[in-house]
C-alpha positions in Angstrom: 133.7 103.6 13.2 131.3 105.7 12.0 128.9 107.2 14.6 126.3 106.5 12.9 126.7 102.4 12.1 127.2 102.3 15.9 124.0 104.3 16.6 122.2 101.9 14.2 124.0 98.8 15.6 122.7 99.6 19.4 119.4 100.3 18.2 118.7 96.8 16.2 120.5 95.0 19.0 117.9 97.1 21.9 115.1 95.9 19.3 115.6 92.1 19.1 116.4 92.3 23.0 113.1 93.8 23.4 111.6 91.1 21.1 113.1 88.1 22.9 111.7 89.2 26.2 108.6 89.7 25.0 108.8 86.6 23.3 109.7 84.9 26.9 107.2 87.1 28.4 104.5 85.7 26.5 105.6 81.9 26.8 105.7 82.3 30.5 101.5 83.7 30.5 100.7 80.7 28.0 102.3 78.1 30.2 100.9 79.4 33.3 97.4 79.9 31.5 97.6 76.2 30.6 98.4 75.1 34.0 95.5 76.8 35.1 93.2 75.4 32.5 90.8 72.3 33.5 91.3 70.6 30.1 94.3 68.1 31.3 91.9 66.8 34.4 88.9 66.4 32.0 91.0 64.5 29.4 92.0 62.2 32.6 88.5 61.6 33.7 87.4 60.7 30.2 90.0 58.5 29.9 89.2 56.9 32.9 85.3 56.8 31.8 85.9 55.4 28.5 88.2 52.7 30.2 85.5 51.9 32.5 82.9 51.5 29.5 85.2 49.2 27.4 85.5 46.9 30.3 81.9 46.7 30.9 81.2 46.1 27.5 83.8 43.5 27.0 82.7 41.7 30.0 79.1 41.9 29.1 80.5 40.5 25.3 82.6 37.7 27.0 79.8 36.4 28.9 77.3 36.3 25.6 79.9 34.3 24.0 80.4 31.8 26.9 76.5 31.1 27.0 76.2 30.5 23.1 79.5 28.7 23.4 78.0 26.6 26.5 75.6 23.6 24.7 72.2 22.8 27.0 71.8 19.6 28.6 68.4 18.8 26.5 70.1 19.6 23.0 72.1 16.2 22.8 69.5 14.0 24.5 66.7 15.7 22.7 67.7 15.3 19.3 68.7 11.1 20.0 65.1 10.8 21.8 63.7 12.4 18.8 65.2 9.9 16.3 64.7 7.3 18.9 60.8 7.8 18.9 60.8 7.8 15.0 61.9 4.7 14.7 59.1 3.3 17.5 55.5 3.1 17.6 53.3 6.3 17.8 52.4 5.5 21.6 56.0 5.3 22.4 56.5 8.8 20.3 54.1 10.8 22.3 55.7 9.2 25.8 59.4 10.5 24.7 58.2 14.2 23.7 56.4 14.5 27.5 59.9 13.2 28.9 61.3 15.9 26.7 59.7 18.7 27.5 60.0 17.4 31.3 63.7 17.4 30.8 64.1 20.6 29.2 62.3 22.1 31.6 64.3 21.1 34.2 67.6 21.8 32.7 66.6 25.3 32.4 65.8 25.4 35.8 69.0 24.5 36.4 70.9 26.8 34.4 69.3 30.0 35.7 69.8 28.5 39.5 73.5 28.5 38.3 73.8 32.0 37.7 
């Protein structure tokens, strides 16, 4: 072979070996930098915070929905007493109204004591 071709091949091989070595060193430095970074730790902390926040909001929503679905004791009986009072005389309506308000106050008190 020609001496010039051999010289060119060695130069080209040396050039590529140097580039490969530099690239490998750069990758090593980058991975070391990433391992020292606090980004991974911060992301994990935020994931935990968001999970706790979502659990809290879900519990609040579930409690609100549960309370909204529970009928109070005064509602069904209150509606029946009002219709009965309309059929009776005026004096009977006034006494039914007084009983309704007492019953509603008692049921509200019982509801708060259960919580």
